[in-house]
C-alpha distance (Angstrom), angle and dihedral (degrees) to the residues before:
residue distance angle dihedral
M1 . . .
L2 3.70 . .
T3 3.85 120.7 .
K4 3.91 122.4 -128.8
K5 3.81 88.8 -106.8
Q6 3.89 91.2 52.3
K7 3.82 92.3 46.9
G8 3.89 87.9 48.7
I9 3.82 90.6 53.5
N10 3.76 91.7 48.0
W11 3.76 93.3 52.7
L12 3.95 90.9 47.1
L13 3.70 86.9 51.8
T14 3.70 95.9 46.2
V15 3.92 90.1 48.5
G16 3.80 90.8 46.3
L17 3.78 92.8 49.9
L18 3.83 92.3 46.9
I19 3.79 89.7 52.4
L20 3.83 91.5 49.3
S21 3.79 89.9 48.6
L22 3.71 90.4 62.8
F23 3.64 93.8 63.2
F24 3.79 89.3 57.7
L25 3.84 90.6 48.7
F26 3.87 94.1 52.0
P27 3.81 93.3 89.8
V28 3.87 91.6 47.5
V29 3.74 93.1 47.7
W30 3.80 91.9 46.0
M31 3.81 91.1 49.4
L32 3.81 94.0 48.6
A33 3.84 95.0 44.3
N34 3.73 92.8 49.3
S35 3.82 95.8 44.1
F36 3.82 87.2 78.1
K37 3.77 95.8 52.5
P38 3.72 134.6 87.1
D39 3.88 116.4 -117.5
A40 3.75 93.5 -103.2
A41 3.91 90.8 56.7
I42 3.77 91.5 47.4
T43 3.83 92.9 52.4
A44 3.74 91.8 44.3
D45 3.89 92.5 51.2
M46 3.68 95.3 40.2
N47 3.83 98.6 108.4
T48 3.85 98.9 31.1
V49 3.77 137.6 77.4
A50 3.90 86.2 -106.2
A51 3.82 86.9 78.2
F52 3.81 87.5 75.7
I53 3.81 94.3 48.1
P54 3.91 121.2 81.2
P55 3.71 116.7 -134.9
A56 3.77 124.2 -99.6
P57 3.82 112.6 -80.4
G58 3.74 112.0 -96.7
G59 3.65 148.8 134.3
S60 3.86 93.3 -61.7
F61 3.83 95.6 37.6
F62 3.85 94.9 110.4
D63 3.73 98.4 31.1
N64 3.80 96.8 116.6
Y65 3.83 91.5 50.7
L66 3.75 95.3 44.5
S67 3.87 90.7 49.2
I68 3.84 88.4 53.1
L69 3.74 95.6 47.6
T70 3.84 96.7 42.1
N71 3.87 100.7 37.1
T72 3.83 100.5 40.2
N73 3.77 137.8 40.3
F74 3.77 93.5 -116.6
L75 3.73 96.2 117.4
R76 3.86 89.0 56.3
Y77 3.85 89.3 49.1
M78 3.78 90.9 54.1
V79 3.86 90.2 48.1
N80 3.81 89.7 50.6
T81 3.82 92.4 50.1
L82 3.76 93.3 48.8
F83 3.94 89.3 49.0
Y84 3.77 89.3 51.0
A85 3.69 93.4 47.4
A86 3.85 92.1 49.9
I87 3.78 91.5 54.5
L88 3.64 95.3 46.4
I89 3.78 92.4 47.7
V90 3.80 91.8 56.6
C91 3.81 94.2 40.4
G92 3.81 92.5 43.6
V93 3.76 95.6 49.9
V94 3.85 92.3 48.7
V95 3.82 98.1 42.8
N96 3.83 100.8 38.1
G97 3.87 89.2 37.2
L98 3.76 90.6 55.4
A99 3.82 92.1 46.3
G100 3.83 91.8 46.0
Y101 3.88 90.0 49.8
A102 3.84 92.3 50.2
L103 3.74 90.5 51.1
A104 3.75 92.6 47.2
K105 3.84 103.6 41.7
I106 3.68 110.5 12.6
H107 3.80 122.2 81.5
F108 3.70 115.3 -142.6
P109 3.85 135.3 145.1
F110 3.73 116.9 -70.7
R111 3.72 93.3 5.7
E112 3.76 95.3 147.6
R113 3.76 92.1 47.5
W114 3.86 88.8 55.8
V115 3.83 88.0 49.8
L116 3.94 87.0 54.0
L117 3.78 92.1 46.5
I118 3.78 89.7 53.5
L119 3.68 91.5 49.8
L120 3.74 93.2 50.7
L121 3.93 89.3 49.5
Q122 3.78 88.8 62.6
I123 3.72 90.7 68.5
V124 3.86 92.9 52.9
P125 3.79 109.4 96.9
M126 3.80 118.3 -132.6
E127 3.74 91.0 -123.7
T128 3.81 91.4 66.1
I129 3.84 93.3 57.9
I130 3.69 101.9 30.5
T131 3.82 92.0 91.2
I132 3.85 89.8 56.2
H133 3.77 88.8 49.1
F134 3.78 92.4 51.2
L135 3.75 93.6 48.2
M136 3.82 92.3 51.0
I137 3.78 93.0 45.9
A138 3.76 90.8 49.9
R139 3.91 96.1 47.1
V140 3.77 91.1 55.5
G141 3.86 90.8 46.7
L142 3.74 97.7 -115.2
L143 3.87 98.7 127.5
N144 3.82 114.3 126.6
T145 3.82 90.8 20.5
V146 3.83 131.6 112.8
V147 3.88 88.9 -129.6
G148 3.79 89.1 54.7
Y149 3.75 92.3 50.4
I150 3.81 95.4 46.0
L151 3.81 105.4 42.3
P152 3.86 100.8 68.9
M153 3.86 89.2 46.5
I154 3.72 100.5 54.9
V155 3.89 100.0 79.7
N156 3.77 111.9 64.4
P157 3.91 119.2 176.3
F158 3.73 90.6 -154.6
N159 3.73 94.5 53.5
I160 3.99 90.7 47.0
F161 3.70 87.7 53.7
L162 3.78 94.3 49.8
F163 3.70 91.5 50.5
R164 3.85 93.6 45.0
Q165 3.84 92.8 52.7
V166 3.90 90.6 49.2
F167 3.72 93.9 44.9
I168 3.86 93.9 51.6
N169 3.75 87.3 69.1
L170 3.81 96.1 56.0
P171 3.82 112.4 108.3
D172 3.73 115.6 -110.6
D173 3.83 94.1 -144.6
V174 3.70 88.6 71.9
Y175 3.74 91.8 61.1
E176 3.78 90.5 44.6
A177 3.81 89.5 54.0
A178 3.78 90.3 49.8
Q179 3.72 91.9 53.7
L180 3.71 91.4 57.0
D181 3.76 85.1 60.1
F182 3.73 90.7 53.0
C183 3.86 92.4 -108.7
S184 3.82 112.2 165.6
P185 3.85 118.8 -135.4
L186 3.82 90.6 -110.0
K187 3.80 92.8 49.3
Y188 3.79 89.1 46.1
F189 3.79 92.2 53.0
F190 3.77 96.1 50.9
T191 3.75 99.0 38.2
M192 3.78 100.5 37.2
V193 3.79 115.9 12.1
L194 3.84 97.9 48.4
P195 3.91 94.1 44.0
M196 3.82 88.1 49.9
S197 3.86 90.4 50.8
K198 3.75 102.5 50.3
T199 3.82 93.3 137.3
V200 3.85 95.5 59.1
V201 3.77 90.9 40.3
A202 3.73 89.5 55.0
T203 3.93 92.0 44.5
V204 3.86 92.0 49.8
S205 3.79 90.5 46.5
V206 3.85 94.0 51.1
F207 3.90 90.0 46.3
T208 3.74 90.9 51.6
F209 3.72 93.9 47.8
L210 3.81 90.9 50.7
N211 3.79 93.0 47.6
V212 3.84 91.4 50.3
W213 3.80 94.0 42.5
N214 3.87 94.9 49.4
D215 3.87 97.2 36.8
Y216 3.84 115.2 114.8
L217 3.75 108.5 151.0
W218 3.87 100.7 60.2
P219 3.83 100.8 43.8
S220 3.86 87.2 44.2
L221 3.84 87.5 59.4
V222 3.76 98.9 41.1
F223 3.77 100.8 40.9
T224 3.84 131.1 65.0
S225 3.83 99.1 154.9
S226 3.74 114.6 91.9
N227 3.79 88.8 -142.7
L228 3.79 92.6 66.6
L229 3.83 100.6 42.1
T230 3.85 119.6 123.3
A231 3.80 131.9 -131.3
Q232 3.81 97.0 -94.6
I233 3.81 91.9 54.6
G234 3.78 91.9 45.8
L235 3.77 89.8 50.2
N236 3.77 92.2 51.4
S237 3.77 92.3 49.3
I238 3.85 94.2 47.3
T239 3.74 95.7 45.5
S240 3.83 94.2 45.8
N241 3.86 92.2 51.7
E242 3.86 111.4 103.9
N243 3.76 90.4 -140.5
T244 3.71 94.0 61.0
T245 3.84 113.0 101.7
M246 3.85 125.8 -138.6
G247 3.76 90.2 -107.6
Q248 3.68 94.0 50.6
T249 3.82 90.6 47.9
L250 3.83 90.1 52.8
A251 3.87 89.3 46.4
V252 3.84 94.5 53.9
I253 3.86 91.5 43.7
T254 3.81 87.3 50.8
M255 3.86 92.6 53.1
V256 3.80 88.7 50.7
T257 3.70 95.8 46.6
I258 3.85 102.7 40.7
P259 3.88 95.6 66.3
V260 3.82 91.8 53.7
I261 3.78 92.5 50.7
I262 3.87 91.3 47.2
I263 3.86 93.2 49.0
Y264 3.75 93.4 45.6
S265 3.81 93.0 46.7
L266 3.76 93.7 49.5
F267 3.87 95.0 46.5
S268 3.83 101.5 29.3
K269 3.84 91.0 110.4
Q270 3.83 93.7 51.7
I271 3.77 90.5 46.4
V272 3.80 92.4 54.1
E273 3.89 90.3 44.6
G274 3.82 93.4 46.9
V275 3.90 92.9 50.1
T276 3.70 95.6 43.3
S277 3.67 92.0 48.7
T278 3.80 92.0 63.2
G279 3.72 88.2 74.1
S280 3.84 96.7 46.7
K281 3.79 94.8 98.9
E282 3.75 136.6 15.8
G283 3.67 116.1 -106.9
């Protein structure tokens, strides 16, 4: 039971953190407010408080957004990215989950060495192996294809480690009871293990979505067709165009940023629980 003094300290800390968070939100608020304005209004309000206040809704309120959506292919780029993310989330949960379960519950030769190898792979940056991925995809003729983009991104050492650390804590007697009902290992994994591990599944799904949504380098290497490009490539091509106004630039940046904020806000609790659970038991 907290004392009055402790409750007062908690309230002060909460208020202080809320005030501090406003400083980090200023750029987002400025971007959102000015994305609805024409360039003349953005320039006029630049050094005033009005820079953080959106204009009154009117006939031209959404002009910047409508211009981006109607005059460019950015909406298609966003749909492409969501489609790739959905595929990678499903494939990533299945593949990395099975690998994590094998490392946690199945005894096989050199299992601990495989765990060590996966831990070491986490410190290898993507940029160091992306050339190898590109050469392999090019050699098998999968450049400029969805399969060529997705295949190298399915296996993720960090996600495997997350799954393993969570699966270690699952009780073995549940699997023994499932065996008495003639439940195969795969059926047990999909019907029992994954439902009991919703937190880590949500965490991996969010991380996968963020990786796909923010990725620029790999899709820029794999894709050459404009019909397959992703949101980040579309963002770069639109903002680097000399004909794009400042308001349109802020509008397209807002459309890229808001989904990330929404996803992280909705699943922040699961992300924290999923990451902290990796240290809940030694493995």
